[in-house]
C-alpha positions, 0 to 999 in steps of 0.5 A: 589685600586683607580679606573682607574689607570695605570702605566706609563713609568715614575717611579717618576710620578708613585711613586708620584701618589702612595704616594698621598694616605695615606694608601699607605704611611702607607703600605710602612712604615709598609712593610719597617719595617717588611722587614728590621726586617724579613731580618735580623732575617731571615738571622740568622734563615737560618744560624742556620738552624731553618727554620722549627721553623720559619715556625711553628711560622708562623703557630702560627700566624694563631690561634693568628689572629683567636683568636683575631677575636674571642675576638674582639681585633686587629689581631696584638695582637693575632700574638704577643701572640701566636707567643711568646707562640710558641717560648717558647714552641719550646725553652722548648723542645730543647735538651741539647747541648751535646745530639745532638738529633736533631730528637727529636727537630724537632719532638717537633717543628712539634708537636707545629705546628700541635697544632697551626693549630688545634687551628686555626681551632677551633677558626675559628669554634667558631667564628660562622657564616662566618668570612668575613676577613678570607683572611686577617687573612691568607694572611695579609692586609698591605693596611689596616694598621693604623697610630698606627700600623705603629708606633708600628711596627716600635718600635718593629722592632727597639727594636728587631734590637737593641737586635740583635745588642747587642747579635750579636757576641755570637749569631753568634758564637753559631749559627756556633758552639754551642759546642764551644760556650758552652765550652767558657761559652757562654749561648747558651740556653739563646741565643736560647730563646732570638733568638726565641723571636726575631724570634716570633716578626719578624713573628708577624710583617711580618704577618701583611704584607704577612700574616701567610701563606706567612710570610716565603717569607720575612723570608727565600727568601731574606736571602737565596738569599743573602747567595747564593751570598756571604758568608761574613756576613756583605755583606750578611746581607746588601743584605738580607735587600736590597732584602726584601725591593725591594720585598716589594716596588716593590710588593706594587707598582705592587699591587697598579695597580692590583686587586690582594693582595700585599702579592702575588706580594711581595712573587713573587718578593722575589722568583724571586730575590732568583732565580736570586741569585741562577742562579748567584751563579751557573754561578759563580761556573762554571766560577771558575771551568773553571779557574783552569782547564785552569791553569792546562792544559799542555803547547802546544808542541811548548812551550815545544820545546822552553823550551828545546832549 
């Protein structure tokens, strides 16, 4: 971080100060692309109740980064390869639609996660000596993103979002009622594999911002907060993106004036937004319960007398 900088009461001045540095511009661009991608794919992940699968793919990013360090290649390549392999492994273990054996499916996902952690520790051990950038492998290094990585990240986000828009309607149907979609001839298993591939790309992208251990901050919390505020798909998707972008921008802004890593503040802001959304949902539910109670209350005695007259 630049030395001896402090925030002011003028947000525009602070923003101008932040974007003076090229590494902050790259961090904002990369973080924004990852936030939009993670928010949209994460919204569908929460709807499909595949948070455990998303967590497992996040764990796959750890051995991917460790293997990339061992091979001397960029960590992003390791994220991509191992998350993709994890998506194929999870999809291959899915039971048929009519079976409904969700317990076996969850067990299979857990097996993939356990193996991912074991491979991660193996690759770290094989690296030999002290792995100096282990912290960045686990918690990301968005401030070290290069121009080429920003371009690749934006291109991946655009490709995934285009694919999500293309299969959005049948994917939504299969997510809400897989049996009905299967009866209507929707390729449910093919859509599941396609979605897991998109989820793997989202995890690989978000891991560069928050790291494998905190990747669920961008995948789950914006989507969960948005779904708590509204059940309308379009509005909920828009809110999910807005919360994710707010978390990245505010988190990076705070990190610029702090000695702590950006992933900490990004996760904290996302968590705060989720808490506020849940509190707003609870307050709205209480108001709705009070309104019917008031409407069903018996009329006052005076009103009864007037009605009888």
